[in-house]
Every structure is written in structure tokens, then in C-alpha cells.
N, C-alpha and C positions, 0 to 999 in steps of 0.2 A: 601722561604722555601727550605730546603735541600731536596735532592731526597731520595726516599725510599730505605733502604738498600737492597742489592742484595739478602741477605739471606731470604727475605720475598717475593721473586718472586712467590712461589706457591700461596700465598694469593692473589697476583695481578691477577694471571691467573684465580683463582676462582671468583674474583670480576668481571672480564671481562664478564663472563657468568652467573652472579648472577641471571638473570631473569629466568634461567632454574633450579635454586636451590629451595629447600623447605624453608619455613619460618624458620623452626627450625635450618637448617644449616646456614642460613644467620645470625641468632642471635648468633650462636656459633662463626662465623667469626668475628662478631662485638665485642663480649666479648673478643676474642683473641686480636683484634686490640686495645682495651682499655687497657688490662693488659700489652701489649707490647709497649704501647705509640705510636701505629700506627694511632690512630684516629686524631692525630695532623696534619696528611697529608691530604690535601684537597681532593685528589683523592679518598682516602679510605672512608672518611665520605660522600662524594658526591655520590659514587656508592651505598653505603648502603642506604642512604636517598632516592635515586632514586628508589631502589627496593621497599621499603615500601610505597612510595607514588604512584607508578604506577602499581605494580604487581597486577594481579587479586587476589593474595593470601595475599594482603597487610593487615597490621595492621596500619591503618592510624593514630590512636592516638599515636602510637609509633613513626611514622614519625614526627608528630608535636613536640613531646618531643625532638627528636633528632635534629630537626631544631633549636630549642631554645638554644641548647648547642653548636651550631657552631658559634664561635665568629665573624668570618668574612665571612659570606655567599657570594658565588660568583653567577654569573648569572645562572650557571647550577643548583645550589641549589634552587634558587628562582623559576626557571622555573619548577623544579620538584614539588615544593609545589603548584604553581599555577595550574599545570595540575592535581595534586592530588585532590585539593579542587574542581576544575571544574568537575572532574570525579565523585566526591561524591555530586555534586549539591550544594556545599557550595560556590556559586559564590561570595558572599560578601567578603569572606575571600581571594579569589583569587585577588580581587581588593585591599584588604588591603595589601597583599604582594607586589603588584605592587607599591603602594604608599610608602611602606618601601624601595623598591629598589631606588626610586627617592630620598628619604631622606638620604640614606647612600651612594649615588653616585655609585650604581651598575647600569650600563647602560643596559636597556632592549634591547634585540635583536629581530630578526624577529620571532623566536619561541615564545617569551614572548607575543608579541602583537597578533600573530595568535591565540593563546589559549584564550587570553582576548576577542578578537572579538567574538569568538564562545560562550563565556560566557555571552554576552550581551543579556539580556532578555527584553530589551525595546529599542525603537528607540533613545530616549534621551541619554541613556547610551552609545549606539553605536556611536552617534555623538561626545560624549566626548572622547571616545577611538580613534576615527578617527582623532580628532584634535591632540591628543598626538602622533599618528603615523606620522602625517605630521611633527610635531615638531622634532621627533626623526630621521626623514629621512628614515624610513624603508618601505615607500610605493613604493620604487623601487624594492622590492622583489616581484616576481610574485605570490608567495604563500600567501603573506600578501594581495595583491590585490584581489586574488581569494576569500579569506575568507571574506574580506570586502564586495565584490560584492554579495556573497551568503547571508550574514546576512542582508544586506540592502534589498535584494529581499525577504527574509523571513519575514521582517517587512512591506512589501508592498511598500517600497520606491524604486521602480524599476527605476525611472528617475535618482535618485542619484546613484544607482548602475551602470547605464549606463554611467554616467558622470565619475565615478571612472575608469570604464573599458576604456573609450575613452582616458582618460588622461594618461593611462599606455603606456609608449613608447616601452617597450620590451615584448609585449604580447607573451605568448606561448599557447599551446593547453589547458593547465590548466585554464588560464584566459578565453579563448574562451568558454570552456565548462561551466565555472561558470556562465557566462552571459546567455548562452543558457538555462541552468537549471533555472536561475532566471526568465527569461521570461515565461518559461513553468509553473513554480510554481505559477505565477500570471495569468495564463490562456491566455497568449499572444503567442499562438503557431505560428501564422503567422510571427510575429516579430522574434521569436526564429528561425524559419526555414530560414528566410532571412540571419540571422547571421551565422547559421550553414552552409549554402551553400558557404559562403566566408571564412570559416576557411582554412588557408593555408595548414595545414597538419593535417588531421583528424586521430584519433586513435580509438581504441575500446571503450574508455571511452566517447569520444565525440559522437560517434554513439549511445552508450547506453543512454546518456543524452537525445538525440533527440527522440529516440524510446520510452523511458519510459515517456518522456514529452507528446508525442502524446497519449500514452495509458492512462495516468492519466487524460487527458482532453477528453477522449472518441473518439479520432480520430484514430480508430483502423486500418483502411485501409491505412492511411497515414504512420502509424508506420510500417506496413508490407512493404510498398513501400521503406522506408528508409533502412530497413533490406535487401531488395533485391538489393539495390544500394551497400550496404556493401559487399554482396557476390561477386560482380564484382571487388572489390578492392583486388589486389594480396597481398598487404603489410599489410592489416588489418584483423585480425582474431577475430571473436566474442568471448566475454567472457561469463561466466555463467550468470551474471546479465542481460546482453543484451538478451541472449537467453530466459531467464525467462520472460522478458518484452514482447518479440515477441510472446511467447506462450500465454501470457495473451490476447494479441490482437487477435490471432488466435481463442482462446476460445470464445471471445466476438462475432465474426462474423461468426464462424463456418468454418474457413479456415482449413479444416481437412488435405488436402494434404500438405499444407505449414507446418503445425504442425508436420505431420509425417516426412517431410524432416528434420526438426530440430531435431526430436528424432533420426533419422538415423545419423545425423551429430554428435550428442552427443555421440552415441555409437562408431562410427568410429574414433572419435578423442580422445577417452579415458576419456571423462568427467565422473566424478563420480556423482551418484545421491545424491549430497549434498542437504542440506535442501531447499534452495531457488529454485534450478533447479528441484529437485524431486517433490516438492510441486506444482510448475507450471505445470509440466507434468501431475500430478494427476488431477489438476483442468481442464486442457485442455481436457483430455480424458473423464472426467466425464461430462463436458458441451457438448461434442460432442456425448455423449451417449455410449461410448466405455468403460464400467465399468470394463470389464475383463482386458483391458490394464492398466487402472488406478490401479487395484488391484495388477497386476504384478509389476508395478513400486513401489507401496507402500511396497510390501513384500520384494523387493530387496534393499530398502534404508538401508544403514548401521546404520543410526540414524534418529530418528523422534522427532520433537518437537511439541508443542501444535498447531502450525500453520498447520503442516502436517496432524495431526490427525483431526483437525477441517475441513480441505479441504476434507479429505476422508469421514468424516461423512456427510458433506453437499452433496458431490458427490453421495453417496449411497442414501441419502434422495431424491434428485431431480430425481433420476433414479428409484424410486419406491421400493428400497430395504430398506424399513423401518426397518425391523427386524434386518438386518445386521448392520444398522447404530446404532440402540439402543444397540446391542451386543458389538459393538466396543466402544461405550461410556462407557458401564459397565466395559469393560476391562481397559479402560483408567482410570476410577476411582480407580481400584484396583492396577494397576502397574505404573500409571503416563503416561505422565506428567499431572499436575493439569489443569483441563479444565478452559477456560476463557470465557469471554462474547461472543466471536465469536463462540466458541464450542456450546454454548447453543442455538444460533440462528440455527445452523445446526441440533441439536438434536430435537428442537421444530418443525423444518420443517419436520423432520421424523415422527412426530405425526399428519400429516395432513389427517388422516383417522378417521372417527367418532368413531371407536372402540378403538382408542388410546387417546380419550379425557381425561380420568382420568389420564393416564400416563402424558399427557401434563401438566395438573394441578399440578401433583406431581413434575415434573421437574421444572416448573416455580417457585414453592415455595422452592424447593431444592436448586436452584441456589443462592438465597439470604441467606437462613438459613444456608447452609453448607459451601458455598464458599464466602459469603459476597459480591456477585455481585449484584449491584443495577440494576434492569431491565431498559433497554434503550427502545427507541421508537421501535427499531427492534423487541425486545422480546414481547412487547405489541402487535405489529403488527402481529406477528406469532400467538399469542393466539386469537386475534380477527378473523383472517382468519380461524383458526381451528373451533372456535365456530360458525361463520357465515356459513361456508361450511357445518357444521354438522346440520344446521337447528335450532341451539339454539339462536334464534334471540333475545328473551327477555334477556337471559343471556348475550349476546354480548353487548346489549345496557347498561345493568347494569355495566358490566365490564368497558366499555368505560367511563361511568360517574364516576367510582371510581378511574380512573387513576390519579396518583399524578402529571403527566406531561400532557401538552396539547396535545390532539390527532391531528395528522396531516391529510392531505387529503387522504393519502393511507389507513389509518385506517377507515375513514368514507366511503371510496370507497369500502373496504372489506365488511362493513356492508350493503351498498347499493347492492353490488353484491349478498350477502346472501339473502337479501329481494327479489331480482329478481329471484334467483334460487328456493326459497321456497314459493313464492307467498304471501309475506307480503307486499301487495300493499300500504296500508295506510302509514305504517312507511317508506316504500321505497320512497314514494313521498316526505314526510317531509325531509328525509335524503338527497334526490337528490336535492331538492330546497335549502337546507342549503349548500350543497356542492358546488353548482355553484356560491354561494355568497362567500363562504369561499375561493375558488380558481377560481375566475371569468375568468382567462385566460388559464385554463387547459381544452383543447378541449375534453379530454377523459371523464371528468365528465359530460359534456353535452350529449355526445354520450350514456353513460350508462343510464342517465335519459330518453333520447329519446327512447332507447331500451325498457325500462320498460313500457313507454306509448304505444309503438307499441305492446308489448305482451298483453296489456290490451285492445287493439283495440281502444285506445283513440288517434286518429290521429290528433285531434286538439291540444293535448298536445305535440305530436311530432313536429307539425308545429310551435307552440309557442316557444318550446325549440330551434329549429333551427333558428328561427327569432331572438330570444334573443342573440344567439351566433353570428349571423351576425351583429346585431346592436352594439354589444360590440367589434366587430373587432377581434374575436377570430378565428385564422386560423385553419383549419382542418389539423392537422399534420399527414400525412400518415405514416403508419408503413412500414418500409423498410424490404424487404426480400433480402437474399443474396444467390448467387449460385457461386460455385467455378468451373471454367473450365480451365484446364491446369495451375493450381495454380494461376490463375487470378481471383480476386473477383469482381463479378458484382452485383450491387444492383438495385432493381426495386420495384415499387409499383403496386397496383392493377390497371389494365387497362393502364399500362405504354406503351406509344407509342413514347417515346422520342428518341429512337435509330434509326439509319439509316436503320437497318435491321429488324425493327419491323414487316413489312409485312411478311417476311419469318417466323419469330417466331410465329405469329398468324396462319399462314397457317399450320405449323407443329402441333400447339396446337389443331387446328380444326380437323386435321387428327387423332391425338391421341385420342381426345374426341370421334370421330366417332367409332374408333376401340374399345374403352372401352365400349361404348354403345352397339355395336354389340356383344361384349363378354358377357356383362351382360344379354342381351336378350337370347343368346344361353345357358347361364348357367341356366337361369330360365326355359327354355324349357326342359333341361336335368333333372332338379329336379322333373318334373312331369312325 
């Protein structure tokens, strides 16, 4: 094909930056190209097709029509359509284009197969694409390898993912990060850490993968430790996603000083309070009980999405600022964004006072009637907790029995706790006995039932419950407490004597206890 005449160079310059143009202007350029016979040039048609198939402002039906009018589509055109179909969740059409490419002898490239791999919604389909990749010889591309590893991991085929990784001869940090992410997504954090430790050259993305993997698997202290390792690396600077993951870990274990350090780092290094980072800071401060700081972050964020507002509503709710949480929700309904299922978990949590029971009922119905949100187990759990805490035990039982989804142990546990709080002994016994059969390996259920027997003075019931727990081999899982000293997180349990300096700790505790006791006696004397 001949080159495009020089007189049309302004059109070429416009097409080079077409993704920054409006749909209307691109349509005008296309019309001009047709009337001046420019559409016969593959570059022109390919750039316009790419715009309509990939731009957030696309008219995808227009892209499909345009593609059918290209007599000899090239690999660039086919890739544009495959990406466009995948973006619009029309995966079957992506694979149809791929088959067309093979039929018309347009050789797929690395970009083609990378997008196809990500479009595989089943393991069998992925295996077929993997076979084609081997046949085409594109498995030498590290980005193709990374995609294959990630999607195999997503489908739980971690051993195959590892084999693909091991067979790659030119691994880079992208490949290493993909297998670390894959192990973490399958709960194999020990294996992930072993690989992470031998990555030749780590970067901010690989550190982020390991930290977020630890956090997703509840290994918060380990995630914080990896972050501390990163801080000693001169050549690696944390990105916003990594900082957000570490903040989530700090919020989970109450590592306030570490979280404060991260906040200072964010300010000093000019990070903006964008959505992910700002939301993580709000969640961190809220869970640490520093709502004023959370509110300042919230107010200073340039933009807020539904996740940000949901985090703020939940933060206000768990810190006893019920009225403010409900007011923020009311404002959200007026000006947006549209609340989602997570938002309603937060706003229902804000109704955990008996005087807000009618409001909770209204919100629960409002959620489905106005927004079409089907209540999940979390929403039902909130309502059960509100009713049970408020002493509405018979209503709670009726509500549970009317649920369209099977109640879980947490819901029955809330009812049992309500029975314990409000003296509904007979029902409490029935619920407790049912619960230890429903979740026979959950130590907390036995303890709650034993506590009910103890409150009744039925010590034989306490003894029987403990014996049953022992006979079933249910371990008593101690609740960990955390204390932060010089930004180091220490965890301990009741009567913990596992540390080498336990003697000194208990001597200080004894001394403090004596001083508090003396202070209490002195205060009582002064009152009279």
C-alpha cells in the first residue's frame, strides 16, 4: 500500500493522540477520512478502530461495524477487537476473533495471547489457549508467562502455574511477582515468602505483592515486617498500593506508630490522598479510634468513591458516632455516589442502639426496595445482632427462621449472646446446644454456652460442656492481644509466660496493681 500523502499530516497527528479526543471529533475525522479516500490506509482505519474498541468513551457497536468493513485486518486490528470484547465481558467473541486470525493467516502475537489468557473463565479453556501459545512460540515472552501463571493460579492450578514459571528461562521481576501473587492467592504464604526471598532484584511491585498477600491471608505482622525490610532498601520506594496494604495490616493489629509513620511518609513525599490510599488511612485511623484524624483525611480527599464513603460510615459507626454515620449516609443518598452492599453493612452497624431499631428495619427494607441490593449474610447478621442486643429475642428468632439463606454460626452466636444478656435461659440452652453441633470445632461456641451455665449457677453444665469440648479435641484458641513498643509489635495471651523477660513483666504488673489499689482506697477515703 502506498504511503499517506504529506498534505494529510495534520490528520495523522490528530490520530496519534486520538485517545485524548472526544468521540464526536474522532467521528468527524473518520468521516473526513472516508470522503478523502484515506480509510484505505491501514494506519488510519486501525487507529480509529482502536479508539472505539478501547476508549472509555467508546461506541463498541460502531467498532464492530468498522471492523467488518476492513477488508484485510492486520494483527493490530484483531488485537483491538479482542481487547474490546474482553473489556465488555464478551469473551466468546474474543475467541471467535482469535479463530478468525488463524483462518486468515494473521499470526497472533504476544499481545493477542496475553489478552486471551486473561479472558479464560475456566481451566479447560485456559489449557486450550496454553497449548496454542506453545504452538505459536510466544511463551518466551515474560509478560505472556506472567499472565499464564496468574490465571492458572486464579483457577487453583498452582502446581501447573509453578511448572510454567520454572520452565521460563528468562524470568524477570514480573514473572517472579506473578508466582508470588499466585501462591498468596491460594493461601500458600510460606511458599510465596520462600520465592520472594530469592527474587534477584525486587521492586515496589514485588514488595507490594508480598505485603498484600500476607494481609489478605491475615498475616498482618509478617506484612509489616516485609514493609520494614523495604524501608532499608535504598533503591526501592513504596508505591501507593503498597502503603495502602501496610495500613490495612496496621489497622488490624493496632500498630498505631507504624501507621503514623506511613502517614508522615505520604505527606513528606507528596502522595495525594487518592482513593485507595485515602480510604486506607481513613480505615486505619477509625480502627485505632482516632476519628478526628480520619475525618481530616476524608475532608481533604479531592475525590471520594463509594468505597471511601462506606469506610467513613463504618468508622463512625464503630466509634459510637451513630448520628454522624447516618447523616453522612443521608448526604450520600442525595448527592452520590450510589450506596452499595458494603455501605449498608456500615449504616446498619450504626443502628446498634435499641432506640435506632425502627431505623434499622427501614434501612434493611430500603436497601432492596430502592437500590435492588439483595441482603447478604452480613446484612442479616447486623439485623440479628441489633435485635438480640435490644432484647427482642422472640423477634430475633422469627427473623432468623424467615431468612431466605441459611444462617451461619455467627448469627446463631448473636442470638445466644442476646439470650445470655437478657436472661432467656431456656432458649439460650437450646441455641447453645444446637450451635456446638452446628460448629463442633469452634471453641468460642462452647465457651459462650459454658458462660451461660455459669451465670445460672449450673456448674454441672459448665463441666459437661468443657468435657465435650475436650472429648472432641477442640483446642481453646486464645485471643491474642497486641502492644506496640518502639514500632515493634508484640503479641501475648492471658497469663503468657513464654518470654525470657516474663518475670520482670509480672513484677512491674504487680507493682502497678498495688499502686492502683492504693489509689482506689485513697480515692474512696476522700469521697467520705
